[in-house]
N, C-alpha and C positions, 0 to 999 in steps of 0.2 A: 557182205556188210562189214566184216572185220577188216578186210583189205581196204575198203573205201575209207573207213575211219583212220586206218594207219596212214593212208596217203594224205588225208586231210591234216592229220597231226604233223606229219613230216613237212608238209608245205607250210603250216603255221610256224613251226620252229625255224624253217628256212627264212621266212619273212622276218622273224625276230632277229635272226643273225644278220640279215641284210640291213635292217634298221640300225643294228649295233655297229657293224663294220663301216657302213657308209657314213654314219655319224662320226666315227673315228677319222675316216678319210677327210671329210669336209672340215673337221676341226683342225687337223694338221695343215690343211691348205689355208684355212682362214686365219690361223694364229700367226702366220708369217706376214700379214698385211703391213705392219710397220716396217718390216724388212724390205718388202716390195716398194714401199714409199721411199725408203732411203736409196735402194738400188737403182730405181728408175727416176729418182728426183721428182717425185709427184707432189701435187697439192693434195689437201684433204679430199676435194671433189674428185680428182683423178684417181686417188687411191680407191674410192668407192665405185669406180668403174668396174672393178673386179666383181663386185656384188651385182652390178647391172648386167654384166656379161653372163654371170651364173644364173640369174633369175629371169632374163628376158625370154629364154626358151619356154617359159610358162605359157606363152601364147599358143604353144602346140598342145597344151593339156586338154583343151576342149575337143580338139580333133582326135587325140588319143582316146578320150572318153567315148566319143561317138563311134570309134572303130574297135573298141576294146573287146566287144563280144566276138568280133571276127578274128582279131589277133589272138585273144586268149589272155586272161589275167596273168597266168604263170609265164607265158612267153614274153609279156611286157617286162617282167623282172629280168629275163635274159638280155633283152635289148638294153635295159638300164645298166647292167653290169658291163656290157661292151662299151657304152658311152663313158661311164665312170672311169674305166681302165685307160681308154685312149686319152681322155682329158687329163688325167693325172700324169700320164707319161709326157704329155706335151709341155707341162710346166718345166721339165728339166731342160730341154733345148731353149725354151724361152728365157730362163735365167742365165744359161751358159752363153747365149748370144746377145743378151741384153736387149731382146726384142719384146717389148711390152705387148705388142699385138698378138704374139704367139701365146703369151700367158693368158690374154683375154680369150683367145680361141679355146685354150684348154679349159678355162672356166665355163665357156659356153657349152662345151661337150659335157662337162660335169653337170651343169644345170639341166641339159637335155636328159641325161640319165636320171636325175632326181625327179623330173616330171614323170617319166615312165614309172619310176619306183612308187611315187605317191599315188598316181592315178590307179594303179593296180594294187599296191600294198594296203592302202587304207580300207578299201572295200573287202579285201581278203581278211584283214584283222576284224572287221565288223561281222563278216559272215561265218568264219571258221570257229564257231562256238555258239553258246546261248545268246539270244538276241538281247536279253536284259543286261548282259555284261559287255556289250560292244564298246561302250565308252571306256570302260575299265581296260579292255584289251588295247584300245587305241592309245590310252595314256601309258600303258606298260610298254608297248612297242616303241613309242616315241621316247619313253624314259630310257630305254636301252641305248638309243642314240645319244642321249644326254650323259649316260654313264660312260659311254665311250669318250665323250668330250671331256670328262674328268681325267681320263687316262692320258689323253694327248698332251696337254701342257705339262703334266707330271713327268711323262716320258721324255719330253724335250729337256727337262732339267737334268736328266741322266745322259741323254744322247749328246747334247751340246756342251762342250767343255767350258768351264768358267772363263778360260782365257780367250774364247771365241767371242769377240765383241763386234767386229765389223761384219757386214754381209759377206764379204769375200772369204772371211774365216769360217763363217757358218755354212756357206754354200755346198761344200762337199757332203756334209751331213744331211742337208736338206735334199740334195739330189738323190742320195742313197735311200732316204726315207720314202720319197715319192716313187721310186722304182719298186721298192718292196711292197708298197700299198697297191700299186698297179698289178703286181703279180698275183696277190691274193684276190683282187677283184676279178681277174680273168679266170682264176680257179673257181670262184663262186659262179661265174657265168656258165662254166661247164656243168656244174652241179645242177643249176636251174634248168639247163637244156635237157637233162635226162630225167627230171622229175615228172611224175604223172600229172597231167592236167586235171583240174577239178572243175566241174560245171558249176557256174555261179548263178545262172539265170533262174533256176528253180528256187534258189534260196531267197532271191529278191522278189519273186512273184508268188511266194507260197500263199495258200488260201488264208492263213492266219495273220499275214502281215498287214499293217496299216498302209493302205495305198491312197489315202485321201489327198495327200499333197500331190501325188503323182497324177491325179485326175486333171490337174491343170498342167498345160505344157510347161516343162521345167523352166524355160527361159522367160516366162511371164509370171512365175510364182514369186510373190512378194517376199515370203519367208526366205526363199532361197537367195533371191537377189540382194536383199538387205544383209543377209548373212555373208554373202560374197564380199560386199563392201567392207564389213567389219573384219573379216579374215584378211583381206588385202591390207587394211590399215595396221592391224596388230602385227602381222608378219613383217611389214615394212619397218615399223618401229623396232621390233625385235632384231632385225638385221642391222639397223643402225647402232643399237646398243652393243651388239656383238662386234661389228666392224670397227668401232671407234673405242672399244673398251680399253685397250692398252694405250692408245693415244691419250685418253682421258686421264689415266693413272700417271702417265709419264709427263703430262703437261706441268711445267714448273709453276704455273699460276693456280693449279688445282691441288695436286698432291706431290708432284715432282719425284716419283719413284723411278728406280733404275729399271732397265729392260728386263733383267733377270727377276726382279721382284714382281714386276707386272705379269710375267709369264706364270710365276707361282700363284699369284692371286687369280689368274685366269682359271687355274685348277679349282680354286674354291668357288668361283662363279659357276662353273659347270657342275660342281658337286651340289650346290644349292639348286641349280636348274634340274638336275636329275632327281634330287630329293623331292622337289616340288611335284614332278610327274609321278614318282613312285607313291608319294603321299596321296596324290590325286587319284591314282588307280585304286587305292584302299578307301579313301573318303567317299568316292562316288559310288561305291557299293552300299553306302549307308545314308547319304543325303542326295538330294536332287543335284545333278551336274550343274544346272543353272544357278542354284544357290551357292555352290562352291565357286563358280566362276565370278559371281558378284563380289564375294569376299576377297578373292584374289585381285580383282580390279581395284578395289579400295586400297589394298596393300601396295599395288603397283603405283597408284597415283601419289600415295604418301612418299614412297621412295623417289619418285620422279621429281617431286617438289624439292627434295633435299639434293638430288643430283644437280639441279639447276642453280641452287643457292649456296650449298655448303662448300667448305674448303677442308683440306687435310684429311684426317682419317674418317671424319664423318661423311665426307664425300665418297671416300673409298668404300665405306660400309654400305652406303645407299646404292651406288652403282653396281655393287656386287650382290647385295641382298635382293635387288629387284628381280634377279634371275629366278628366285624361288617362286615368285608370284606369276611372272609372265609365262612360265614353263607350260602351264596347262591350258593356255588360251587357245592355241590352234587345235589340238586334239579334241578338246571339249566342245569348241564351237563346231568343228567338223561333225561330231556325233550328233549334236543338237540339230544341225541343219539338214543332215542327210537322212534323218529318221523319217520313215514313211514315204521315201521317194520311189519305192517299188522298182518297177522295170526301168525307171530313169536313173537308177543309182549310178551306173557307169558314166552317164553324161554329167550328172551332178558332181561326181567325183572329179571329172575332168575340169568342170567350171571352177570348183573350189581350189583345185591345184593351180589353175590359171591365176588365182589370187596371189600366188608367189610373185607376180609382177610387182606387187608392193615392195618386195625386197630389191627389185631393180631400180625403182624410181625414188622411193622415199629416202634410202641412204644417200643417194646422189644429191637430193634436195638438202638433206641435213649436212652433207659435206660442203655444199655451196654456202649454207648458212654459217657453218663453222669458219669458213674462210672470210666471210664478210662481217659477221657480228660477234664471233667468238664461239669456242667449242661448247662451253656450258649452256649458253642461251639456246643453242641449236637443238637441245634435247626437249624443248617445249613442243616440238612437233608431235610428241607422244601423247600430250594431254588431251587434245581433241579426239584422237583415235580411241582412247580408253573411255572417255565420256560417252561417245556414240555407241561403243560396244556395250557399255553398261545399260543404256536405254534399250538396245536390242535384246539383251539378256533378260531384262525385267519383263519384256513382252513374252519371251519364250517361257519364263518361269510361270507367268500367269496362264499361258496355254497348257503347260504341264499340270498345273494344279486343277484347271478345269477338266482336263482329261481324267485325272484321278477321281475327282468328284463324280463325274459321269459314270466311271467304271464302278465306283462304290454304290451309286444309285441303282445301276443295272444289276449288280450282284445281290442287292437287297430285294 
């Protein structure tokens, strides 16, 4: 029993590290999108093809979820690290040869690794500990990725000399960074390969678990499918906010900041993003996750209104501050949706990971809008997504309150 608990704890800490380091890797890759735009002479829409390539592998997520019991949750993490490492390495020759298609292939492999990571990692975070704290662990695990994303822009300020202005001047530093990241990813792959596998099926099928939602085939479950749509939308809007953040700050018609200042503010954006998830991990031990989600949605809608209309430092504050509110959307929705899925947890996790397709299509749509009607108005795509998610969350909150009342009546 002691050895089993030690194996579980080791696996849990490994998952936490993977979320941290892969968050760091993806931020380093994503923060250079304006440099990619300049280097390859791209429009806003073409710049967002990197996010399309990175997130289109989400179509594989449902297949991974269906096969995850056979592959093994831990083994999926090993596959994820291989894909991450290979994809990060490909960015180097893509930049050196000025072949945008190689860069897109690199992002495709990174996205494939991300799909394996999330399909296996999120259920592991849910299962490796007390059931009542699953939402808290999910927020904490995802917060580690956000903490890493604070480190990335701050590190760039140290790595890149002030004199490095053009992409050609920055490229040697960018190449070295990508090679170092790939080396750590391959080392992590070796660690996961030698970790002991932990059986997950018994945890999701335990006699005390709520399997009511799983009694309906998961692909016809209204709660699951509606949640899938909400996750797809909020993730797509989040990707657009991330992908165009520096473009927004550097646009002369909005804030007109320098490249260096926009990179420094990116650090603050991710600091608030991480703070939101860490706060969510603490808050959701004390109030219902659905209540916390509704409060955050209201804050995000207020910020979004300012992002679309404000100028100068008010616009900067709004597009930066929104990171605090949106940070808990995905992990909290995931925990609300997957609760009670029982033996269908692996498949449900695969379906919800497939919702990262929103990150492939919505940023491209926003990029097209930015090219045609302007960068600021393009952010209106987020308003509808947040309103629909609020309606879904209200329904989840009512269901949770009804379950609490039923539980209290039973105990009496």
